[in-house]
Backbone bond lengths (Angstrom), bond angles and torsions (degrees), N, CA, C in turn:
res aa  C-N    CA-C-N  psi(-1)  N-CA   C-N-CA  omega(-1)  CA-C   N-CA-C  phi
1 L - - - 1.467 - - 1.546 110.48 -
2 A 1.321 117.10 -41.43 1.458 119.05 176.71 1.490 111.90 -66.94
3 R 1.352 117.57 -42.30 1.439 120.82 177.73 1.545 110.64 -62.04
4 E 1.270 116.55 -45.67 1.462 121.72 177.48 1.498 110.91 -57.25
5 N 1.317 115.54 -39.34 1.522 118.80 -178.93 1.539 109.62 -65.16
6 V 1.337 116.33 -39.23 1.460 120.25 179.66 1.542 111.24 -70.78
7 V 1.309 118.52 -44.75 1.422 124.07 -175.40 1.520 113.69 -74.68
8 T 1.333 114.41 -49.47 1.438 118.58 -175.42 1.538 117.59 -86.05
9 N 1.343 113.51 -33.33 1.477 118.62 -172.90 1.531 113.48 -112.59
10 N 1.338 118.11 5.10 1.518 121.17 -173.85 1.505 109.28 52.85
11 G 1.313 117.53 31.23 1.482 121.74 -177.90 1.504 113.31 -90.01
12 H 1.287 116.93 -176.92 1.457 124.15 -178.99 1.550 111.46 -84.22
13 P 1.303 118.44 153.60 1.504 120.50 -170.00 1.551 113.16 -84.10
14 F 1.318 115.13 55.45 1.519 117.44 178.58 1.507 109.34 -134.69
15 A 1.328 115.99 153.31 1.467 122.57 -179.39 1.479 111.78 -155.58
16 C 1.279 119.86 155.73 1.489 124.29 -179.78 1.516 110.03 -145.70
17 L 1.322 114.12 138.12 1.468 122.42 171.32 1.521 108.80 -117.64
18 V 1.307 115.02 143.36 1.467 122.50 171.75 1.484 106.39 -115.48
19 V 1.364 116.99 118.22 1.464 121.26 -171.74 1.501 112.29 -126.32
20 N 1.359 115.89 132.95 1.436 120.82 176.08 1.497 109.41 -72.38
21 N 1.331 117.45 121.48 1.498 120.20 -175.80 1.530 111.58 -66.36
22 E 1.330 117.38 -30.78 1.443 119.91 -172.72 1.534 114.28 -83.37
23 T 1.352 114.58 -34.91 1.462 118.03 -175.28 1.587 110.18 -108.89
24 G 1.269 118.30 -18.66 1.446 121.56 -175.23 1.513 113.41 81.35
25 E 1.317 118.71 4.50 1.464 123.94 178.36 1.504 109.18 -64.08
26 I 1.318 115.59 132.55 1.456 122.40 170.34 1.491 105.13 -84.50
27 L 1.331 116.71 108.66 1.435 123.27 -179.34 1.509 111.20 -74.54
28 S 1.330 117.12 -39.42 1.418 122.86 172.35 1.520 111.94 -154.56
29 E 1.299 115.08 154.17 1.443 122.64 176.58 1.536 105.56 -140.27
30 A 1.300 116.35 126.64 1.458 117.13 -172.84 1.534 111.34 -144.38
31 P 1.320 116.99 140.83 1.460 118.12 170.77 1.488 108.92 -94.89
32 N 1.308 117.13 172.32 1.484 122.87 176.54 1.544 101.85 -71.65
33 L 1.371 116.35 130.08 1.437 119.53 -178.83 1.553 112.74 -114.25
34 L 1.326 117.54 20.57 1.456 121.83 -178.48 1.570 110.27 -59.25
35 A 1.305 114.60 -49.47 1.486 117.74 -177.21 1.524 112.91 -64.47
36 Q 1.323 116.68 -33.99 1.451 121.33 -179.69 1.510 112.96 -78.69
37 T 1.307 118.93 -30.15 1.465 121.06 -172.62 1.552 114.51 -109.67
38 G 1.342 114.93 -24.71 1.432 118.28 -174.04 1.541 113.25 78.90
39 D 1.378 114.52 5.39 1.425 120.49 -178.34 1.563 109.33 -93.23
40 P 1.352 116.30 112.09 1.440 119.70 -175.79 1.544 115.09 -64.31
41 T 1.305 116.46 -12.99 1.421 119.80 177.67 1.521 113.92 -94.12
42 A 1.366 116.21 2.23 1.453 121.74 -173.81 1.494 111.75 -84.81
43 H 1.350 118.74 41.35 1.454 124.94 171.49 1.538 107.27 -64.56
44 A 1.339 115.41 153.66 1.468 118.22 -175.78 1.504 111.83 -56.59
45 E 1.316 118.19 -39.51 1.463 119.97 -178.59 1.481 111.28 -63.47
46 M 1.344 117.01 -42.12 1.433 119.79 -177.18 1.556 109.22 -70.23
47 V 1.321 118.57 -39.35 1.486 120.63 177.66 1.531 108.19 -64.13
48 A 1.329 119.07 -43.34 1.435 119.14 -179.15 1.546 111.11 -63.88
49 I 1.294 119.14 -40.19 1.456 123.46 176.74 1.577 108.21 -60.48
50 R 1.332 116.70 -47.40 1.451 118.90 178.99 1.505 114.46 -59.64
51 E 1.356 115.85 -30.07 1.468 120.15 177.11 1.530 111.53 -79.76
52 A 1.326 116.28 -40.90 1.471 120.31 -173.79 1.489 113.00 -76.80
53 S 1.321 120.42 -36.22 1.477 121.54 -172.77 1.524 111.45 -62.06
54 P 1.366 120.24 -44.55 1.465 115.61 177.75 1.503 115.73 -61.96
55 K 1.344 116.30 -31.27 1.441 121.50 176.85 1.514 110.64 -65.50
56 L 1.344 117.55 -44.77 1.457 122.65 178.72 1.533 108.93 -63.94
57 R 1.342 115.07 -41.95 1.475 117.98 -178.19 1.538 112.05 -69.47
58 E 1.315 117.23 -36.14 1.468 120.58 176.65 1.534 110.78 -62.31
59 R 1.281 115.43 -38.81 1.482 120.71 179.55 1.528 112.34 -77.58
60 K 1.326 114.01 -7.17 1.532 121.02 -176.32 1.495 107.34 58.32
61 D 1.299 116.20 36.00 1.479 122.07 -179.29 1.558 107.74 -86.85
62 S 1.354 115.56 99.87 1.405 119.09 178.58 1.513 113.61 -108.17
63 A 1.364 114.90 19.76 1.459 122.45 177.66 1.538 107.23 47.98
64 D 1.375 115.67 -124.44 1.459 115.87 -175.01 1.508 112.48 -99.54
65 G 1.345 120.30 5.68 1.443 122.24 175.87 1.481 114.24 78.44
66 K 1.307 117.84 3.23 1.474 120.92 -177.70 1.547 113.91 -91.67
67 N 1.334 113.95 1.69 1.510 119.80 -176.53 1.456 109.53 -140.60
68 G 1.355 117.97 45.96 1.432 120.23 178.52 1.528 112.71 92.17
69 G 1.317 115.42 -173.83 1.468 120.67 -177.22 1.504 113.62 -94.66
70 P 1.300 116.40 -166.80 1.433 122.56 -178.44 1.569 110.89 -56.52
71 G 1.325 117.74 133.53 1.411 121.82 -179.51 1.525 112.89 92.11
72 E 1.340 118.87 -16.13 1.419 121.99 -177.50 1.539 111.96 -107.14
73 D 1.314 119.20 -24.05 1.413 124.44 -172.42 1.539 110.03 -101.18
74 Y 1.355 116.35 116.96 1.419 120.30 -177.13 1.562 114.03 -105.46
75 K 1.347 113.82 26.61 1.469 119.28 175.09 1.557 104.98 -54.81
76 S 1.285 115.16 145.73 1.472 124.72 -179.82 1.529 111.18 71.33
77 H 1.324 118.40 17.77 1.465 122.34 -179.82 1.550 109.25 -129.32
78 N 1.273 116.28 148.23 1.488 121.89 175.30 1.498 107.44 -120.11
79 F 1.321 115.10 148.32 1.474 121.34 169.03 1.529 107.42 -102.43
80 Y 1.304 117.12 133.82 1.420 123.58 174.89 1.509 108.43 -114.03
81 I 1.355 120.30 118.03 1.410 123.22 -174.66 1.518 109.94 -132.04
82 I 1.340 117.17 155.83 1.440 120.57 -175.53 1.495 113.60 -74.27
83 T 1.336 118.58 -28.15 1.466 121.25 -178.32 1.551 110.55 -145.36
84 S 1.316 111.64 164.52 1.491 116.01 174.84 1.543 108.25 -54.72
85 P 1.312 118.69 140.85 1.436 121.53 -171.05 1.521 114.85 -78.49
86 C 1.329 113.76 156.88 1.445 120.46 173.85 1.559 106.88 -76.19
87 P 1.341 119.08 168.35 1.462 118.95 -178.98 1.496 114.51 -56.90
88 M 1.360 118.10 -41.13 1.456 122.83 -179.58 1.517 110.55 -60.09
89 C 1.292 117.60 -47.36 1.456 122.28 -176.40 1.487 111.51 -71.11
90 A 1.349 113.24 -40.94 1.514 119.77 179.43 1.518 109.29 -61.71
91 S 1.329 119.24 -43.01 1.442 123.96 177.67 1.534 111.26 -63.09
92 A 1.345 115.60 -43.87 1.462 117.92 -178.08 1.574 109.18 -67.23
93 M 1.266 118.17 -43.25 1.458 119.39 177.65 1.512 111.78 -64.49
94 A 1.309 118.16 -37.71 1.461 122.58 174.87 1.525 111.91 -56.41
95 F 1.347 111.51 -44.32 1.481 118.82 179.24 1.493 110.91 -60.60
96 C 1.336 116.67 -34.36 1.499 120.09 -177.40 1.575 111.38 -76.36
97 G 1.309 118.39 -23.38 1.466 121.43 178.38 1.498 115.56 66.41
98 P 1.368 121.83 47.61 1.441 121.44 179.87 1.494 110.25 -70.96
99 D 1.353 115.69 166.26 1.441 119.20 175.97 1.598 111.07 -67.62
100 T 1.309 114.10 -44.15 1.465 117.54 -176.86 1.542 108.19 -149.61
101 I 1.325 113.63 148.98 1.451 120.50 171.55 1.560 105.37 -119.29
102 V 1.332 115.50 118.39 1.447 121.74 -174.99 1.525 106.89 -106.45
103 H 1.305 117.94 125.19 1.464 121.25 174.67 1.548 109.93 -123.85
104 V 1.303 115.90 154.64 1.472 119.70 -171.29 1.553 110.03 -99.48
105 T 1.290 119.85 -35.77 1.448 123.15 -179.04 1.530 113.04 -138.99
106 T 1.296 117.87 -176.42 1.460 121.95 -174.81 1.521 109.10 -125.16
107 R 1.318 116.98 158.32 1.454 122.44 177.21 1.502 111.16 -55.23
108 K 1.324 119.89 -43.04 1.464 122.77 -176.76 1.518 110.18 -55.97
109 K 1.312 117.78 -34.53 1.478 121.70 -173.73 1.515 112.11 -78.86
110 W 1.354 116.21 -29.75 1.511 116.11 -175.00 1.547 113.40 -109.23
111 A 1.341 117.91 -6.88 1.484 118.43 -173.84 1.497 112.90 -58.89
112 H 1.344 117.81 -29.80 1.487 119.33 177.22 1.490 113.81 -57.77
113 W 1.331 116.91 -34.54 1.485 120.91 -175.68 1.531 112.43 -95.38
114 Y 1.351 116.44 -10.32 1.407 119.92 -175.95 1.516 108.14 -135.77
115 P 1.341 115.29 75.09 1.507 119.56 -176.24 1.563 111.24 -79.07
116 D 1.322 115.70 76.23 1.450 120.07 -174.63 1.530 113.71 -80.53
117 V 1.289 114.50 77.69 1.468 120.27 -178.04 1.489 111.19 -94.04
118 R 1.302 115.65 129.03 1.430 124.07 -179.60 1.540 111.24 -112.42
119 R 1.290 118.61 174.36 1.437 120.42 -178.66 1.503 114.52 -55.31
120 Y 1.289 116.83 -43.65 1.478 118.81 -175.23 1.566 113.84 -109.67
121 I 1.270 117.56 -14.15 1.463 119.84 -176.55 1.499 113.23 -138.72
122 K 1.296 115.23 162.15 1.445 124.20 174.37 1.584 107.26 -120.28
123 V 1.289 116.65 162.83 1.455 122.66 176.35 1.550 108.65 -50.00
124 E 1.313 115.51 -45.96 1.511 119.90 -175.55 1.511 109.38 -59.49
125 D 1.304 121.64 -31.08 1.437 125.08 179.07 1.525 112.03 -61.93
126 F 1.284 116.91 -22.58 1.460 119.76 -178.92 1.522 114.24 -83.21
127 I 1.315 117.91 -18.06 1.427 118.38 -173.58 1.521 114.89 -60.37
128 S 1.353 118.13 -47.97 1.444 118.53 -179.83 1.532 114.60 -65.44
129 P 1.355 117.93 -50.55 1.466 114.71 174.85 1.463 116.65 -57.15
130 S 1.373 117.32 -39.63 1.416 121.51 178.16 1.537 111.47 -62.25
131 Q 1.297 116.26 -43.02 1.471 121.22 179.47 1.547 110.26 -62.06
132 Q 1.336 116.28 -38.64 1.448 121.29 -179.40 1.545 108.70 -64.47
133 I 1.275 118.51 -48.64 1.484 122.64 -179.59 1.541 108.93 -66.64
134 C 1.332 116.30 -48.01 1.444 120.47 -175.08 1.542 114.10 -65.39
135 S 1.340 115.01 -23.04 1.461 118.46 179.34 1.563 109.60 -64.62
136 K 1.263 117.26 -18.99 1.481 120.51 -178.59 1.507 111.31 -98.93
137 L 1.330 117.89 -2.64 1.493 120.58 -174.85 1.514 113.01 -105.39
138 P 1.321 117.22 158.60 1.461 121.72 176.50 1.522 109.79 -79.15
139 L 1.355 114.64 64.68 1.502 121.31 -173.73 1.487 110.31 -97.43
140 V 1.292 117.62 128.78 1.466 123.69 -179.87 1.518 108.34 -130.25
141 Q 1.328 117.24 145.60 1.435 121.65 173.82 1.525 111.23 -103.82
142 D 1.289 116.40 131.00 1.459 123.01 174.55 1.473 107.31 -117.83
143 S 1.377 116.98 99.30 1.466 122.06 -173.12 1.503 114.74 -81.81
144 L 1.327 117.55 5.55 1.441 119.94 -176.02 1.550 112.36 -54.00
145 L 1.321 116.32 -39.47 1.488 121.29 -178.52 1.544 112.94 -103.83
146 E 1.358 115.38 21.32 1.477 116.19 -173.23 1.489 112.56 -61.89
147 E 1.361 119.45 -41.91 1.489 118.81 -176.45 1.545 108.56 -65.22
148 A 1.310 120.84 -37.51 1.425 125.20 177.14 1.543 110.91 -62.42
149 A 1.302 115.05 -41.30 1.500 120.30 175.84 1.482 112.96 -64.03
150 L 1.344 117.42 -45.32 1.448 123.63 178.05 1.538 110.31 -60.95
151 D 1.345 114.71 -37.63 1.531 119.43 179.95 1.503 110.48 -63.62
152 V 1.343 120.23 -30.38 1.414 122.16 175.55 1.542 113.83 -67.03
153 F 1.317 114.42 -38.02 1.484 118.07 175.17 1.521 112.15 -70.16
154 K 1.391 116.88 -36.19 1.421 119.44 175.17 1.513 113.33 -64.81
155 L 1.317 113.62 -39.36 1.522 119.83 177.54 1.525 109.16 -64.61
156 W 1.310 118.06 -45.17 1.510 121.23 176.25 1.503 109.36 -55.31
157 N 1.302 116.30 -47.97 1.499 120.23 -176.99 1.558 109.83 -62.23
158 K 1.291 117.82 -44.98 1.464 122.25 -179.32 1.503 109.65 -60.15
159 R 1.368 117.39 -42.43 1.462 121.54 -178.97 1.537 109.23 -67.31
160 Q 1.291 117.67 -36.14 1.524 121.15 178.12 1.489 108.02 -66.11
161 Q 1.280 119.35 -44.25 1.529 122.21 -179.13 1.504 109.74 -62.27
162 Q 1.335 117.99 -35.77 1.489 121.60 -177.98 1.575 110.72 -69.09
163 K 1.321 114.70 -26.12 1.484 118.47 -179.97 1.522 113.24 -74.57
164 T 1.399 114.43 -24.85 1.448 118.03 -179.72 1.486 115.37 -93.59
Protein backbone atom coordinates (compact mmCIF):
# COMPACT_ATOMS: atom_id res chain seq x y z
CA LEU A 1 0.00 0.00 0.00
CA ALA A 2 2.83 2.41 0.85
CA ARG A 3 4.74 1.45 -2.31
CA GLU A 4 1.59 1.90 -4.42
CA ASN A 5 1.10 5.34 -2.86
CA VAL A 6 4.62 6.37 -3.87
CA VAL A 7 4.50 4.89 -7.38
CA THR A 8 0.91 5.58 -8.41
CA ASN A 9 -0.02 8.70 -6.47
CA ASN A 10 3.34 10.47 -5.94
CA GLY A 11 2.46 10.14 -2.27
CA HIS A 12 4.51 9.70 0.87
CA PRO A 13 5.84 6.24 1.85
CA PHE A 14 3.47 5.43 4.71
CA ALA A 15 0.42 3.20 5.11
CA CYS A 16 -1.86 1.88 7.84
CA LEU A 17 -4.29 -1.01 8.23
CA VAL A 18 -6.90 -1.39 10.97
CA VAL A 19 -7.74 -5.08 11.38
CA ASN A 20 -10.30 -6.83 13.56
CA ASN A 21 -8.38 -9.42 15.61
CA GLU A 22 -11.31 -11.78 15.93
CA THR A 23 -12.56 -11.89 12.33
CA GLY A 24 -9.51 -10.79 10.33
CA GLU A 25 -11.64 -8.13 8.65
CA ILE A 26 -9.67 -5.16 7.36
CA LEU A 27 -11.74 -2.28 8.69
CA SER A 28 -9.66 0.31 6.86
CA GLU A 29 -6.48 0.56 4.84
CA ALA A 30 -5.05 3.94 4.09
CA PRO A 31 -1.95 5.50 2.61
CA ASN A 32 -0.55 8.83 3.74
CA LEU A 33 -2.51 11.45 1.78
CA LEU A 34 -0.52 14.56 2.65
CA ALA A 35 0.91 15.02 -0.86
CA GLN A 36 -2.47 14.45 -2.48
CA THR A 37 -4.54 16.68 -0.18
CA GLY A 38 -2.16 19.25 1.27
CA ASP A 39 -3.61 18.33 4.68
CA PRO A 40 -0.73 18.02 7.18
CA THR A 41 -2.87 15.75 9.38
CA ALA A 42 -3.52 13.27 6.55
CA HIS A 43 -0.98 10.77 7.86
CA ALA A 44 -1.91 7.16 7.08
CA GLU A 45 -2.90 6.43 10.68
CA MET A 46 -5.16 9.48 10.86
CA VAL A 47 -6.80 8.64 7.52
CA ALA A 48 -7.33 5.02 8.61
CA ILE A 49 -8.94 6.15 11.87
CA ARG A 50 -11.22 8.55 9.95
CA GLU A 51 -12.31 5.63 7.75
CA ALA A 52 -12.68 3.05 10.52
CA SER A 53 -14.48 5.09 13.18
CA PRO A 54 -17.72 5.63 11.21
CA LYS A 55 -17.84 1.89 10.49
CA LEU A 56 -17.47 1.06 14.18
CA ARG A 57 -20.04 3.71 15.07
CA GLU A 58 -22.52 2.45 12.48
CA ARG A 59 -22.20 -1.04 13.95
CA LYS A 60 -22.67 0.45 17.41
CA ASP A 61 -19.52 -1.44 18.31
CA SER A 62 -18.42 0.03 21.63
CA ALA A 63 -16.28 -2.95 22.58
CA ASP A 64 -16.16 -3.05 26.37
CA GLY A 65 -17.17 0.57 26.97
CA LYS A 66 -13.92 1.37 28.79
CA ASN A 67 -12.57 3.55 26.00
CA GLY A 68 -15.45 5.74 24.90
CA GLY A 69 -18.50 4.98 22.86
CA PRO A 70 -19.14 3.46 19.44
CA GLY A 71 -16.56 4.55 16.90
CA GLU A 72 -14.02 5.51 19.56
CA ASP A 73 -13.09 2.14 21.07
CA TYR A 74 -10.79 -0.06 19.00
CA LYS A 75 -10.68 -3.02 21.39
CA SER A 76 -10.28 -6.23 19.40
CA HIS A 77 -8.48 -4.30 16.63
CA ASN A 78 -4.85 -3.91 15.68
CA PHE A 79 -3.13 -1.13 13.78
CA TYR A 80 -0.47 -2.22 11.28
CA ILE A 81 1.87 0.59 10.26
CA ILE A 82 5.09 0.80 8.28
CA THR A 83 7.07 2.66 10.95
CA SER A 84 7.01 3.75 14.55
CA PRO A 85 4.46 6.58 14.72
CA CYS A 86 4.92 10.32 15.00
CA PRO A 87 3.55 11.95 18.17
CA MET A 88 0.29 13.00 16.46
CA CYS A 89 -0.47 9.50 15.20
CA ALA A 90 0.72 7.81 18.39
CA SER A 91 -1.62 10.04 20.39
CA ALA A 92 -4.55 9.34 18.07
CA MET A 93 -3.99 5.59 18.20
CA ALA A 94 -3.63 5.75 21.98
CA PHE A 95 -6.97 7.53 22.14
CA CYS A 96 -8.50 4.66 20.11
CA GLY A 97 -7.25 2.00 22.54
CA PRO A 98 -6.38 -0.82 20.09
CA ASP A 99 -5.14 -4.18 21.30
CA THR A 100 -1.80 -3.82 19.51
CA ILE A 101 0.05 -1.45 17.20
CA VAL A 102 2.47 -3.33 14.97
CA HIS A 103 5.18 -1.45 13.10
CA VAL A 104 7.83 -2.77 10.74
CA THR A 105 10.71 -0.30 11.02
CA THR A 106 11.81 2.79 12.96
CA ARG A 107 12.49 6.42 12.13
CA LYS A 108 16.21 6.01 12.77
CA LYS A 109 16.44 3.44 10.01
CA TRP A 110 14.60 5.40 7.28
CA ALA A 111 15.37 9.04 8.11
CA HIS A 112 18.32 9.06 5.69
CA TRP A 113 15.98 8.50 2.72
CA TYR A 114 13.12 10.65 3.99
CA PRO A 115 14.53 13.95 5.29
CA ASP A 116 11.19 15.44 6.34
CA VAL A 117 12.35 18.86 7.50
CA ARG A 118 9.70 21.42 8.30
CA ARG A 119 9.92 25.07 9.29
CA TYR A 120 10.13 24.43 13.04
CA ILE A 121 10.95 20.75 13.36
CA LYS A 122 12.97 17.90 11.90
CA VAL A 123 12.11 14.20 11.89
CA GLU A 124 14.68 13.70 14.66
CA ASP A 125 12.69 16.09 16.87
CA PHE A 126 9.85 13.54 16.87
CA ILE A 127 11.82 10.67 18.32
CA SER A 128 11.69 11.64 22.00
CA PRO A 129 8.00 12.68 22.13
CA SER A 130 7.05 9.57 20.13
CA GLN A 131 9.01 7.33 22.48
CA GLN A 132 7.32 8.93 25.48
CA ILE A 133 3.83 8.30 24.07
CA CYS A 134 4.69 4.89 22.64
CA SER A 135 6.09 3.69 25.97
CA LYS A 136 2.48 3.61 27.19
CA LEU A 137 1.11 1.81 24.11
CA PRO A 138 0.89 -1.87 23.16
CA LEU A 139 3.48 -1.24 20.43
CA VAL A 140 5.45 -4.11 18.93
CA GLN A 141 7.93 -4.26 16.09
CA ASP A 142 7.73 -7.04 13.53
CA SER A 143 10.92 -6.74 11.47
CA LEU A 144 10.04 -9.55 9.07
CA LEU A 145 9.28 -7.06 6.27
CA GLU A 146 11.75 -4.37 7.33
CA GLU A 147 13.88 -4.52 4.16
CA ALA A 148 10.76 -4.17 2.00
CA ALA A 149 9.65 -1.20 4.11
CA LEU A 150 13.04 0.48 3.80
CA ASP A 151 12.93 -0.11 0.05
CA VAL A 152 9.77 2.01 -0.10
CA PHE A 153 11.61 4.92 1.54
CA LYS A 154 14.54 4.46 -0.86
CA LEU A 155 12.12 4.46 -3.80
CA TRP A 156 10.45 7.64 -2.54
CA ASN A 157 13.86 9.29 -2.20
CA LYS A 158 14.92 8.25 -5.70
CA ARG A 159 11.69 9.65 -7.18
CA GLN A 160 12.19 12.93 -5.30
CA GLN A 161 15.73 13.25 -6.65
CA GLN A 162 14.47 12.67 -10.19
CA LYS A 163 12.06 15.60 -9.80
CA THR A 164 14.88 18.03 -9.07
